[in-house]
N, C-alpha and C positions, 0 to 999 in steps of 0.2 A: 150533342150540343145542349147546353142548359138554357132555361128560359131567361129572357132579358131581365136584368135587375131594375130597380127603381131608378138608379142613376142612368142606366142605359136608355130607359124610356124617356127620361128628362132630356138627355143629350140628343136623342133622335128628334124629339119635339122642338128643341132649340135649333137644330139644324134646319128642319123644315120651315121654321118661323123666320130665321135670320140669314140663311145662306144666300138668297137672292140679293138682299141689301148689302151683305158683305162683298158679294161679287161685284156689284155696281161700284162700291167704294174702291175696291182693288182695281177694277178696270179703268176708272177715271184717274188713277194714280200711275198706272203702267201702260195704258193704252194698247194692250195686247190681250186678246181674249183667252188664249191658252195659258198665258202667264197668270192672268187673273184667276183662272180656275185652279191653277196650282197653288196660288197664294191662299185661296179659300180653303183648299184641302189642308194646307199647312196650318192655317189659323185654327181650324177645328181639331186638328191633330194635337196642337199645343194646348188647346183648351181641355181636351180629353186627358192628356198627360197630366195637366195641372190638377184636375179633379182626381185622377187615379192615384196621385201622390198624396191624397188626403187633404188637399187645400179646398177651402170654401170660396165660392164665387157669390158675392152679394148682389151685384148688378150685372147680370149676364150680358145684356146688350152692350153696355159700356166695356165690359171685359173683352168681348169678341172684337169690337172695333179697335180697342187698344192693342190687342194681339195682332190683328190684321195690320195695323199701323206699323208695328215692330217687324212683321214679316216683310212688309214693303220696304222698310228702311234696310233690312238685311239684304233683300233682293237688289236694291240699287247699289249697295256697297260692293256686291259680288259681280254685278253686271258690267260687261264691257260693251261700249257703244259700237254698233256695226252700222255703217252708213249704207244707204241704198246703192251708192256708187260702188262700194266695195262688194256688195252682193251681186250687182250686175257684172262686175269684172269676173266673178266666179261663175257666171252663166245663169244667174237668177233673173227671170223676167216676170213682172207682175202679170197675172192672167187677166184677160179681157173677156167678160162673160156676155156682153152685148145687151144686157137688160137695162134699158134706160131708167126705169123707176128705181131699180136697185142701185144703180150708179148715182142717181140724184140723192137718194137717202144717204149713201156712203159719203158723198161730197158734203152734204149738210152736216153729217156727224163729224167728218174730218175738220170742217170749219169750226164747229163748236169745240172740238178738242183743241184745235190750234189756239182759239181764243182763251180757253181755260189754261192752256200752257203758259200764256203770257202773264197770268196772274202770279204775283209773288207767292212762294210756297205756303206760308202760313195763311194767307188769304184764300188761296185755292182750296186748301184742306177744309177751312171753316165753311166756305161757300158750298162745297160739295156735300159735306156732312149735313149742312142745314137744308139745302134746297133739293139735292138729289136723293139723299137718304132720309130726309124729314126729321132729323134729330133736333132737339131743343138746344139752346145755348148751354143750359145746365148739363145736358148729356154730353155735349161736345167737350165741355170743361172737364168732365170726369174722364173722358178718353185721353185728352191731351195733357191733363195735369195743370192746366192754366185756370185762371179765375173766369167766372162767368162774364165779368166786365171785359176782360181781355178778348174773349171769344166774340162778344157782341161788337166790339170795336173792329175786330178782324173781318167779321161778316159785313159790316157797314163799309169798310174800306175796300173790301173785295168787290162788292156791288158797285161802288164808285169807280173802281178800275175797269170793271166790265163795261160800264156805260161809256167810259172814254174809248175803249177799244171798239165798241159797236158804232160810235159816231165818227 
């Protein structure tokens, strides 16, 4: 096996730097841990393929988020909804682990996810990118292809909707 190239070192460094943030972004879009992990893998695979084809990436962070966004869109297009009732009819029962603290954290997370799901999609995406991933409106605009002004408006309207849902 040969020594890693300059591009491979850069790619590994990018993975270490951005993988957790991309995971959070994916998780809050699909709400399934394993699916989010798969989407992160697909994101970095597509990025690697893009570089391997000789293409240049100017803004790596924005490119990775945009790629993750496209992976999520592809996932939702392919996905078929499966309800809990249908799963239970086939014999699936959610496990009860009996740990009160774990259950409370899970319930709090479920509540937060339920509130976020109520946001209109463009607002949810903008709020998640801004406050969960810590991106600036300019960086979000690069990812989505919208103007900075549009992103700022979406963030403001998303926060306004969240306040309504919480009161």
